[in-house]
TORVO-391362 format. One record per atom (N, C-alpha, C, O): y, z, x; residue number from 1; atom name; chain; residue in three letters. Coordinates in steps of 0.1 Angstrom, whole numbers, plus 5000, padded with zeros to 4 digits. Each point is the difference from the previous one (the first is absolute). Layout:
[[Y,Z,X],NUM,'CA','A','ALA'];
...
! end
This chain:
[[2864,2070,0536],1,'N','A','UNK'];
[[4987,5006,5004],1,'CA','A','UNK'];
[[5003,5014,5007],1,'C','A','UNK'];
[[5007,5001,5010],1,'O','A','UNK'];
[[4986,5009,4983],2,'N','A','UNK'];
[[5003,5014,5006],2,'CA','A','UNK'];
[[4994,5002,5013],2,'C','A','UNK'];
[[4989,4995,5002],2,'O','A','UNK'];
[[5017,5011,5008],3,'N','A','UNK'];
[[4994,5001,5015],3,'CA','A','UNK'];
[[4994,5014,5002],3,'C','A','UNK'];
[[5007,5010,4998],3,'O','A','UNK'];
[[4983,4991,5006],4,'N','A','UNK'];
[[4994,5014,5003],4,'CA','A','UNK'];
[[4997,5001,5015],4,'C','A','UNK'];
[[4992,5008,5003],4,'O','A','UNK'];
[[5013,4985,5005],5,'N','A','UNK'];
[[4999,5000,5015],5,'CA','A','UNK'];
[[5003,5014,5006],5,'C','A','UNK'];
[[4992,5005,5009],5,'O','A','UNK'];
[[5017,5001,4987],6,'N','A','UNK'];
[[5005,5011,5004],6,'CA','A','UNK'];
[[4994,5012,4997],6,'C','A','UNK'];
[[5002,5009,5008],6,'O','A','UNK'];
[[4991,4993,4980],7,'N','A','UNK'];
[[4994,5009,4997],7,'CA','A','UNK'];
[[4987,5005,5007],7,'C','A','UNK'];
[[4991,4992,5002],7,'O','A','UNK'];
[[5007,5022,5001],8,'N','A','UNK'];
[[4987,5005,5006],8,'CA','A','UNK'];
[[4992,5005,4987],8,'C','A','UNK'];
[[4990,5007,5003],8,'O','A','UNK'];
[[5013,4991,4984],9,'N','A','UNK'];
[[4992,5006,4990],9,'CA','A','UNK'];
[[4986,4990,5001],9,'C','A','UNK'];
[[5000,4988,5003],9,'O','A','UNK'];
[[4989,5020,4993],10,'N','A','UNK'];
[[4988,4993,4999],10,'CA','A','UNK'];
[[4998,4994,4988],10,'C','A','UNK'];
[[4992,4990,5000],10,'O','A','UNK'];
[[5015,5013,4989],11,'N','A','UNK'];
[[5001,4993,4985],11,'CA','A','UNK'];
[[5013,5001,4996],11,'C','A','UNK'];
[[5008,5009,5003],11,'O','A','UNK'];
[[4995,4981,4989],12,'N','A','UNK'];
[[5012,4998,4992],12,'CA','A','UNK'];
[[4998,4996,4986],12,'C','A','UNK'];
[[4993,4991,4997],12,'O','A','UNK'];
[[5013,5016,4996],13,'N','A','UNK'];
[[5001,4995,4984],13,'CA','A','UNK'];
[[5009,4990,5000],13,'C','A','UNK'];
[[5011,5001,5006],13,'O','A','UNK'];
[[4988,4988,4988],14,'N','A','UNK'];
[[5009,4989,4998],14,'CA','A','UNK'];
[[5000,4996,4986],14,'C','A','UNK'];
[[4990,5002,4993],14,'O','A','UNK'];
[[5022,4992,5002],15,'N','A','UNK'];
[[5000,4994,4984],15,'CA','A','UNK'];
[[4989,4990,5000],15,'C','A','UNK'];
[[4998,4991,5009],15,'O','A','UNK'];
[[4996,5009,4980],16,'N','A','UNK'];
[[4992,4989,4996],16,'CA','A','UNK'];
[[5006,4986,5001],16,'C','A','UNK'];
[[5012,4999,4996],16,'O','A','UNK'];
[[4981,4992,5009],17,'N','A','UNK'];
[[5005,4987,5001],17,'CA','A','UNK'];
[[5011,4998,5012],17,'C','A','UNK'];
[[5007,4990,5001],17,'O','A','UNK'];
[[4994,5018,5008],18,'N','A','UNK'];
[[5009,5001,5012],18,'CA','A','UNK'];
[[4992,4991,5010],18,'C','A','UNK'];
[[4988,5002,5003],18,'O','A','UNK'];
[[5020,4989,5002],19,'N','A','UNK'];
[[4992,4991,5011],19,'CA','A','UNK'];
[[4999,5007,5014],19,'C','A','UNK'];
[[5009,4997,5008],19,'O','A','UNK'];
[[4984,5010,4996],20,'N','A','UNK'];
[[4997,5007,5012],20,'CA','A','UNK'];
[[4988,4999,5006],20,'C','A','UNK'];
[[4990,4998,4994],20,'O','A','UNK'];
[[5010,5003,5021],21,'N','A','UNK'];
[[4987,4998,5007],21,'CA','A','UNK'];
[[4997,5013,5006],21,'C','A','UNK'];
[[5008,5005,5008],21,'O','A','UNK'];
[[4979,5001,4990],22,'N','A','UNK'];
[[4995,5011,5005],22,'CA','A','UNK'];
[[4997,4995,5015],22,'C','A','UNK'];
[[5002,4988,5003],22,'O','A','UNK'];
[[4994,5024,5006],23,'N','A','UNK'];
[[4997,4997,5013],23,'CA','A','UNK'];
[[4988,5009,5003],23,'C','A','UNK'];
[[4996,5008,4992],23,'O','A','UNK'];
[[4998,4990,5018],24,'N','A','UNK'];
[[4986,5007,5004],24,'CA','A','UNK'];
[[5002,5017,4998],24,'C','A','UNK'];
[[4991,5008,4997],24,'O','A','UNK'];
[[5021,4995,5005],25,'N','A','UNK'];
[[5000,5014,5001],25,'CA','A','UNK'];
[[5008,5005,4987],25,'C','A','UNK'];
[[5004,5012,5000],25,'O','A','UNK'];
[[4999,4979,4990],26,'N','A','UNK'];
[[5008,5005,4988],26,'CA','A','UNK'];
[[4996,4993,4989],26,'C','A','UNK'];
[[5000,4987,4999],26,'O','A','UNK'];
[[4995,5023,4990],27,'N','A','UNK'];
[[4996,4994,4988],27,'CA','A','UNK'];
[[5012,5002,4989],27,'C','A','UNK'];
[[5007,5010,4999],27,'O','A','UNK'];
[[4994,4978,4995],28,'N','A','UNK'];
[[5011,5000,4988],28,'CA','A','UNK'];
[[4996,5000,4987],28,'C','A','UNK'];
[[4992,4992,4996],28,'O','A','UNK'];
[[5011,5018,4997],29,'N','A','UNK'];
[[4993,5001,4988],29,'CA','A','UNK'];
[[5011,4996,4988],29,'C','A','UNK'];
[[5010,5007,4999],29,'O','A','UNK'];
[[4988,4983,4994],30,'N','A','UNK'];
[[5010,4996,4990],30,'CA','A','UNK'];
[[4999,5009,4987],30,'C','A','UNK'];
[[4989,5005,4997],30,'O','A','UNK'];
[[5020,4997,4997],31,'N','A','UNK'];
[[5001,5009,4990],31,'CA','A','UNK'];
[[5011,4995,4987],31,'C','A','UNK'];
[[5010,4994,5005],31,'O','A','UNK'];
[[4990,5007,4984],32,'N','A','UNK'];
[[5010,4998,4991],32,'CA','A','UNK'];
[[5012,5009,5000],32,'C','A','UNK'];
[[5011,4996,4997],32,'O','A','UNK'];
[[4985,5016,5007],33,'N','A','UNK'];
[[5011,5010,5003],33,'CA','A','UNK'];
[[4998,5008,5014],33,'C','A','UNK'];
[[4990,5008,5001],33,'O','A','UNK'];
[[5018,4989,5008],34,'N','A','UNK'];
[[4996,5007,5012],34,'CA','A','UNK'];
[[5003,5016,5000],34,'C','A','UNK'];
[[4992,5008,5005],34,'O','A','UNK'];
[[5019,4995,4988],35,'N','A','UNK'];
[[4999,5015,5000],35,'CA','A','UNK'];
[[4991,5008,4994],35,'C','A','UNK'];
[[4996,5011,5004],35,'O','A','UNK'];
[[4998,4983,4985],36,'N','A','UNK'];
[[4989,5005,4992],36,'CA','A','UNK'];
[[4988,5001,5008],36,'C','A','UNK'];
[[4992,5010,4999],36,'O','A','UNK'];
[[5006,4979,5009],37,'N','A','UNK'];
[[4988,4999,5009],37,'CA','A','UNK'];
[[5001,5011,5010],37,'C','A','UNK'];
[[4990,5007,5003],37,'O','A','UNK'];
[[5022,4994,5004],38,'N','A','UNK'];
[[5001,5009,5009],38,'CA','A','UNK'];
[[4997,5015,4995],38,'C','A','UNK'];
[[4993,5007,5007],38,'O','A','UNK'];
[[5013,4996,4982],39,'N','A','UNK'];
[[4997,5013,4992],39,'CA','A','UNK'];
[[4986,5002,4998],39,'C','A','UNK'];
[[4994,5011,5004],39,'O','A','UNK'];
[[5000,4980,4991],40,'N','A','UNK'];
[[4985,5000,4996],40,'CA','A','UNK'];
[[4992,5004,5014],40,'C','A','UNK'];
[[4991,5009,5000],40,'O','A','UNK'];
[[5012,4984,5012],41,'N','A','UNK'];
[[4995,5001,5011],41,'CA','A','UNK'];
[[5001,5016,5007],41,'C','A','UNK'];
[[4991,5007,5004],41,'O','A','UNK'];
[[5022,4997,4995],42,'N','A','UNK'];
[[5005,5012,5003],42,'CA','A','UNK'];
[[4993,5011,4994],42,'C','A','UNK'];
[[4997,5010,5006],42,'O','A','UNK'];
[[5000,4988,4981],43,'N','A','UNK'];
[[4992,5011,4992],43,'CA','A','UNK'];
[[4984,5001,5006],43,'C','A','UNK'];
[[4993,5010,5000],43,'O','A','UNK'];
[[5004,4980,5005],44,'N','A','UNK'];
[[4986,4999,5004],44,'CA','A','UNK'];
[[5000,5010,5013],44,'C','A','UNK'];
[[4990,5008,5000],44,'O','A','UNK'];
[[5019,4992,5010],45,'N','A','UNK'];
[[5000,5008,5011],45,'CA','A','UNK'];
[[5005,5013,4998],45,'C','A','UNK'];
[[4997,5009,5008],45,'O','A','UNK'];
[[5013,4993,4981],46,'N','A','UNK'];
[[5005,5012,4997],46,'CA','A','UNK'];
[[4996,5005,4984],46,'C','A','UNK'];
[[5009,5001,4992],46,'O','A','UNK'];
[[4980,5001,5005],47,'N','A','UNK'];
[[4996,5001,4986],47,'CA','A','UNK'];
[[5007,5013,4995],47,'C','A','UNK'];
[[5002,5001,4988],47,'O','A','UNK'];
[[5002,5010,5020],48,'N','A','UNK'];
[[5004,5013,4994],48,'CA','A','UNK'];
[[5016,4999,5000],48,'C','A','UNK'];
[[5006,5010,4997],48,'O','A','UNK'];
[[5000,4979,5005],49,'N','A','UNK'];
[[5016,5001,5000],49,'CA','A','UNK'];
[[5007,4999,4989],49,'C','A','UNK'];
[[5012,5001,5000],49,'O','A','UNK'];
[[4981,4996,4989],50,'N','A','UNK'];
[[5006,4998,4987],50,'CA','A','UNK'];
[[5008,5013,4995],50,'C','A','UNK'];
[[4997,5011,5004],50,'O','A','UNK'];
[[5011,4985,4987],51,'N','A','UNK'];
[[5008,5012,4994],51,'CA','A','UNK'];
[[4991,5007,4990],51,'C','A','UNK'];
[[5004,5011,4996],51,'O','A','UNK'];
[[4986,4984,4999],52,'N','A','UNK'];
[[4991,5007,4991],52,'CA','A','UNK'];
[[4993,5013,5006],52,'C','A','UNK'];
[[4995,5008,4993],52,'O','A','UNK'];
[[5005,4992,5020],53,'N','A','UNK'];
[[4994,5013,5007],53,'CA','A','UNK'];
[[5011,5006,5007],53,'C','A','UNK'];
[[4998,5008,5010],53,'O','A','UNK'];
[[5014,4990,4986],54,'N','A','UNK'];
[[5010,5009,5006],54,'CA','A','UNK'];
[[5002,5014,4993],54,'C','A','UNK'];
[[5004,5001,4989],54,'O','A','UNK'];
[[4994,5008,5020],55,'N','A','UNK'];
[[4999,5014,4995],55,'CA','A','UNK'];
[[5011,5008,5004],55,'C','A','UNK'];
[[5002,5011,4996],55,'O','A','UNK'];
[[5006,4983,5013],56,'N','A','UNK'];
[[5013,5009,5007],56,'CA','A','UNK'];
[[5008,5006,4988],56,'C','A','UNK'];
[[5005,4993,4991],56,'O','A','UNK'];
[[4997,5020,5012],57,'N','A','UNK'];
[[5010,5007,4989],57,'CA','A','UNK'];
[[5012,5001,5007],57,'C','A','UNK'];
[[5009,5002,4991],57,'O','A','UNK'];
[[4995,4998,5020],58,'N','A','UNK'];
[[5014,5002,5005],58,'CA','A','UNK'];
[[5005,4987,5007],58,'C','A','UNK'];
[[4992,4992,5005],58,'O','A','UNK'];
[[5021,5007,4995],59,'N','A','UNK'];
[[5007,4989,5006],59,'CA','A','UNK'];
[[4998,4995,5014],59,'C','A','UNK'];
[[5000,4988,5002],59,'O','A','UNK'];
[[4998,5021,5007],60,'N','A','UNK'];
[[4996,4998,5014],60,'CA','A','UNK'];
[[4988,5007,5003],60,'C','A','UNK'];
[[5000,5012,5002],60,'O','A','UNK'];
[[4989,4981,5000],61,'N','A','UNK'];
[[4986,5007,5005],61,'CA','A','UNK'];
[[5003,5008,5012],61,'C','A','UNK'];
[[5007,4995,5009],61,'O','A','UNK'];
[[4989,5016,4992],62,'N','A','UNK'];
[[5001,5008,5012],62,'CA','A','UNK'];
[[4993,4994,5014],62,'C','A','UNK'];
[[5003,5003,5011],62,'O','A','UNK'];
[[4988,4988,4985],63,'N','A','UNK'];
[[4994,4994,5014],63,'CA','A','UNK'];
[[5008,4988,5005],63,'C','A','UNK'];
[[4996,4994,5011],63,'O','A','UNK'];
[[5015,5001,4981],64,'N','A','UNK'];
[[5008,4989,5004],64,'CA','A','UNK'];
[[5010,5004,5011],64,'C','A','UNK'];
[[5005,5011,5001],64,'O','A','UNK'];
[[4997,4977,5008],65,'N','A','UNK'];
[[5008,5002,5012],65,'CA','A','UNK'];
[[5013,4991,4999],65,'C','A','UNK'];
[[5001,4988,5001],65,'O','A','UNK'];
[[5010,5021,4996],66,'N','A','UNK'];
[[5013,4995,4999],66,'CA','A','UNK'];
[[5008,5000,5012],66,'C','A','UNK'];
[[5003,5011,5004],66,'O','A','UNK'];
[[5000,4979,5001],67,'N','A','UNK'];
[[5010,4998,5013],67,'CA','A','UNK'];
[[5012,5007,4998],67,'C','A','UNK'];
[[5003,5005,4990],67,'O','A','UNK'];
[[5006,4995,5021],68,'N','A','UNK'];
[[5013,5004,5000],68,'CA','A','UNK'];
[[5010,4992,4993],68,'C','A','UNK'];
[[4998,4988,5003],68,'O','A','UNK'];
[[5011,5015,4989],69,'N','A','UNK'];
[[5010,4993,4994],69,'CA','A','UNK'];
[[4995,4991,4990],69,'C','A','UNK'];
[[5005,4989,4998],69,'O','A','UNK'];
[[4984,5015,4994],70,'N','A','UNK'];
[[4994,4991,4990],70,'CA','A','UNK'];
[[5008,5003,4987],70,'C','A','UNK'];
[[5004,5012,4999],70,'O','A','UNK'];
[[4999,4979,4993],71,'N','A','UNK'];
[[5006,5002,4987],71,'CA','A','UNK'];
[[4990,4997,4990],71,'C','A','UNK'];
[[4995,4989,5000],71,'O','A','UNK'];
[[5003,5020,4991],72,'N','A','UNK'];
[[4989,5000,4990],72,'CA','A','UNK'];
[[5010,5000,4987],72,'C','A','UNK'];
[[5006,5011,4997],72,'O','A','UNK'];
[[4996,4978,4995],73,'N','A','UNK'];
[[5008,5000,4988],73,'CA','A','UNK'];
[[4993,5009,4990],73,'C','A','UNK'];
[[4989,5004,5002],73,'O','A','UNK'];
[[5018,4999,4987],74,'N','A','UNK'];
[[4995,5005,4989],74,'CA','A','UNK'];
[[4989,4993,4993],74,'C','A','UNK'];
[[5001,4988,4998],74,'O','A','UNK'];
[[4988,5019,4999],75,'N','A','UNK'];
[[4988,4995,4995],75,'CA','A','UNK'];
[[4990,4994,5009],75,'C','A','UNK'];
[[4990,4996,4996],75,'O','A','UNK'];
[[5014,5003,5019],76,'N','A','UNK'];
[[4988,4996,5008],76,'CA','A','UNK'];
[[4989,5008,5000],76,'C','A','UNK'];
[[5001,5012,4997],76,'O','A','UNK'];
[[4987,4982,5005],77,'N','A','UNK'];
[[4988,5009,5002],77,'CA','A','UNK'];
[[4993,4997,5013],77,'C','A','UNK'];
[[4999,4988,5003],77,'O','A','UNK'];
[[4998,5020,5004],78,'N','A','UNK'];
[[4993,4996,5013],78,'CA','A','UNK'];
[[4984,5007,5000],78,'C','A','UNK'];
[[4998,5012,4998],78,'O','A','UNK'];
[[4994,4980,5004],79,'N','A','UNK'];
[[4984,5005,4999],79,'CA','A','UNK'];
[[4996,5007,5012],79,'C','A','UNK'];
[[5007,5001,5010],79,'O','A','UNK'];
[[4981,5003,4990],80,'N','A','UNK'];
[[4992,5007,5007],80,'CA','A','UNK'];
[[4999,4991,5013],80,'C','A','UNK'];
[[4996,4988,5000],80,'O','A','UNK'];
[[5008,5020,5013],81,'N','A','UNK'];
[[4998,4992,5012],81,'CA','A','UNK'];
[[5009,4988,5004],81,'C','A','UNK'];
[[4999,4993,5011],81,'O','A','UNK'];
[[5010,5004,4980],82,'N','A','UNK'];
[[5009,4991,5003],82,'CA','A','UNK'];
[[5010,5002,5011],82,'C','A','UNK'];
[[5006,5011,5001],82,'O','A','UNK'];
[[4996,4980,5006],83,'N','A','UNK'];
[[5011,5001,5011],83,'CA','A','UNK'];
[[5013,4991,4998],83,'C','A','UNK'];
[[4999,4988,4998],83,'O','A','UNK'];
[[5013,5019,5005],84,'N','A','UNK'];
[[5012,4992,4997],84,'CA','A','UNK'];
[[5008,5003,5014],84,'C','A','UNK'];
[[5003,5011,5004],84,'O','A','UNK'];
[[5000,4977,5001],85,'N','A','UNK'];
[[5007,5000,5013],85,'CA','A','UNK'];
[[5015,5004,5000],85,'C','A','UNK'];
[[5006,4998,4990],85,'O','A','UNK'];
[[4998,5008,5021],86,'N','A','UNK'];
[[5014,5004,5001],86,'CA','A','UNK'];
[[5010,4990,4993],86,'C','A','UNK'];
[[4998,4988,5002],86,'O','A','UNK'];
[[5012,5016,4991],87,'N','A','UNK'];
[[5011,4991,4996],87,'CA','A','UNK'];
[[4997,4993,4988],87,'C','A','UNK'];
[[5009,4995,4993],87,'O','A','UNK'];
[[4978,5005,5003],88,'N','A','UNK'];
[[4996,4991,4988],88,'CA','A','UNK'];
[[5006,5006,4987],88,'C','A','UNK'];
[[5003,5012,4999],88,'O','A','UNK'];
[[4999,4979,4990],89,'N','A','UNK'];
[[5006,5003,4987],89,'CA','A','UNK'];
[[4990,4995,4990],89,'C','A','UNK'];
[[4995,4988,4999],89,'O','A','UNK'];
[[5002,5021,4993],90,'N','A','UNK'];
[[4990,4998,4988],90,'CA','A','UNK'];
[[5009,5001,4987],90,'C','A','UNK'];
[[5006,5010,4997],90,'O','A','UNK'];
[[4994,4979,4997],91,'N','A','UNK'];
[[5009,5000,4986],91,'CA','A','UNK'];
[[4994,5007,4989],91,'C','A','UNK'];
[[4989,5006,5000],91,'O','A','UNK'];
[[5020,4994,4989],92,'N','A','UNK'];
[[4997,5009,4989],92,'CA','A','UNK'];
[[4986,4994,4992],92,'C','A','UNK'];
[[4998,4989,4997],92,'O','A','UNK'];
[[4994,5021,5001],93,'N','A','UNK'];
[[4987,4997,4992],93,'CA','A','UNK'];
[[4990,4993,5008],93,'C','A','UNK'];
[[4990,4996,4993],93,'O','A','UNK'];
[[5011,5001,5020],94,'N','A','UNK'];
[[4989,4995,5008],94,'CA','A','UNK'];
[[4990,5009,5003],94,'C','A','UNK'];
[[5002,5011,5004],94,'O','A','UNK'];
[[4986,4984,4995],95,'N','A','UNK'];
[[4988,5008,5004],95,'CA','A','UNK'];
[[4993,4995,5013],95,'C','A','UNK'];
[[4995,4988,5002],95,'O','A','UNK'];
[[5004,5021,5006],96,'N','A','UNK'];
[[4994,4998,5013],96,'CA','A','UNK'];
[[4986,5006,4999],96,'C','A','UNK'];
[[4998,5012,5000],96,'O','A','UNK'];
[[4992,4978,4999],97,'N','A','UNK'];
[[4986,5006,4998],97,'CA','A','UNK'];
[[4995,5006,5014],97,'C','A','UNK'];
[[5006,4998,5011],97,'O','A','UNK'];
[[4984,5010,4986],98,'N','A','UNK'];
[[4992,5007,5009],98,'CA','A','UNK'];
[[4996,4992,5014],98,'C','A','UNK'];
[[4994,4989,4998],98,'O','A','UNK'];
[[5007,5015,5012],99,'N','A','UNK'];
[[4997,4993,5013],99,'CA','A','UNK'];
[[5009,4989,5004],99,'C','A','UNK'];
[[4998,4994,5011],99,'O','A','UNK'];
[[5014,5003,4980],100,'N','A','UNK'];
[[5009,4988,5005],100,'CA','A','UNK'];
[[5007,5004,5010],100,'C','A','UNK'];
[[5005,5011,4999],100,'O','A','UNK'];
[[4998,4980,5013],101,'N','A','UNK'];
[[5007,5002,5012],101,'CA','A','UNK'];
[[5013,4991,4997],101,'C','A','UNK'];
[[4999,4989,4996],101,'O','A','UNK'];
[[5014,5017,5005],102,'N','A','UNK'];
[[5011,4993,5000],102,'CA','A','UNK'];
[[5009,5001,5013],102,'C','A','UNK'];
[[5003,5011,5004],102,'O','A','UNK'];
[[5000,4979,5002],103,'N','A','UNK'];
[[5005,4999,5013],103,'CA','A','UNK'];
[[5015,5009,5000],103,'C','A','UNK'];
[[5003,5007,4990],103,'O','A','UNK'];
[[5003,4992,5020],104,'N','A','UNK'];
[[5014,5005,5004],104,'CA','A','UNK'];
[[5010,4991,4992],104,'C','A','UNK'];
[[4998,4988,4999],104,'O','A','UNK'];
[[5012,5017,4997],105,'N','A','UNK'];
[[5011,4992,4995],105,'CA','A','UNK'];
[[4997,4989,4990],105,'C','A','UNK'];
[[5006,4989,5000],105,'O','A','UNK'];
[[4984,5016,4990],106,'N','A','UNK'];
[[4996,4990,4988],106,'CA','A','UNK'];
[[5005,5003,4990],106,'C','A','UNK'];
[[5004,5012,5000],106,'O','A','UNK'];
[[4999,4980,4989],107,'N','A','UNK'];
[[5004,5004,4988],107,'CA','A','UNK'];
[[4991,4995,4988],107,'C','A','UNK'];
[[4998,4988,4998],107,'O','A','UNK'];
[[4999,5021,4996],108,'N','A','UNK'];
[[4989,4996,4987],108,'CA','A','UNK'];
[[5010,5002,4987],108,'C','A','UNK'];
[[5006,5010,4997],108,'O','A','UNK'];
[[4994,4979,4996],109,'N','A','UNK'];
[[5008,5002,4986],109,'CA','A','UNK'];
[[4992,4996,4989],109,'C','A','UNK'];
[[4991,4992,5001],109,'O','A','UNK'];
[[5012,5013,4988],110,'N','A','UNK'];
[[4992,4997,4987],110,'CA','A','UNK'];
[[5007,4988,4995],110,'C','A','UNK'];
[[5011,5001,4996],110,'O','A','UNK'];
[[4983,4987,5004],111,'N','A','UNK'];
[[5005,4988,4994],111,'CA','A','UNK'];
[[4999,5001,4984],111,'C','A','UNK'];
[[5010,4998,4993],111,'O','A','UNK'];
[[4979,5006,5003],112,'N','A','UNK'];
[[4999,5003,4985],112,'CA','A','UNK'];
[[5004,5016,4997],112,'C','A','UNK'];
[[5008,5006,5007],112,'O','A','UNK'];
[[4987,4998,4982],113,'N','A','UNK'];
[[5002,5013,4997],113,'CA','A','UNK'];
[[4994,5011,5012],113,'C','A','UNK'];
[[5005,5011,5003],113,'O','A','UNK'];
[[4985,4984,5003],114,'N','A','UNK'];
[[4994,5007,5011],114,'CA','A','UNK'];
[[4992,4991,5009],114,'C','A','UNK'];
[[4993,4990,4996],114,'O','A','UNK'];
[[5008,5014,5017],115,'N','A','UNK'];
[[4991,4993,5012],115,'CA','A','UNK'];
[[4990,5010,5004],115,'C','A','UNK'];
[[5001,5012,5002],115,'O','A','UNK'];
[[4986,4981,4999],116,'N','A','UNK'];
[[4988,5008,5005],116,'CA','A','UNK'];
[[4995,4995,5013],116,'C','A','UNK'];
[[4999,4988,5000],116,'O','A','UNK'];
[[4998,5019,5011],117,'N','A','UNK'];
[[4992,4996,5012],117,'CA','A','UNK'];
[[4990,5008,4998],117,'C','A','UNK'];
[[5001,5012,4997],117,'O','A','UNK'];
[[4986,4981,5005],118,'N','A','UNK'];
[[4988,5007,4998],118,'CA','A','UNK'];
[[4994,5003,5015],118,'C','A','UNK'];
[[5006,4997,5010],118,'O','A','UNK'];
[[4983,5008,4990],119,'N','A','UNK'];
[[4993,5003,5012],119,'CA','A','UNK'];
[[4997,4989,5009],119,'C','A','UNK'];
[[4996,4989,4998],119,'O','A','UNK'];
[[5009,5017,5015],120,'N','A','UNK'];
[[4996,4992,5013],120,'CA','A','UNK'];
[[5010,4988,5000],120,'C','A','UNK'];
[[4997,4991,5009],120,'O','A','UNK'];
[[5013,5008,4984],121,'N','A','UNK'];
[[5009,4988,5004],121,'CA','A','UNK'];
[[5011,5007,5011],121,'C','A','UNK'];
[[5006,5010,4999],121,'O','A','UNK'];
[[4995,4982,5011],122,'N','A','UNK'];
[[5011,5003,5011],122,'CA','A','UNK'];
[[5010,4990,5002],122,'C','A','UNK'];
[[4997,4988,5000],122,'O','A','UNK'];
[[5013,5015,5002],123,'N','A','UNK'];
[[5012,4993,5001],123,'CA','A','UNK'];
[[5007,5002,5013],123,'C','A','UNK'];
[[5010,4995,5003],123,'O','A','UNK'];
! end
């Protein structure tokens, strides 16, 4: 049985058929694909974050804030208003979307040909 006692989340997507108990303060949402359910929910909160509306022409948007000693590998793209903390490393072909905040000393890699972090994701 999966335990949710430690989480402070108001809702959690769980795999369909998982034997779990909801609480008074936590809603469990069964889904055949948790990653797809999360992506669909995120699209509802951030409808303008898709790549279809990506109009940026330069590699690093002038409004992005890049910390000290940040390493940007070839092909990395940083969107408008993005923040990258000191000492972080952004791998080749990674796309950091507008408004994304990445903390200090983080590493973002492209696991597939490219990795994309879209609006309002914070690490």
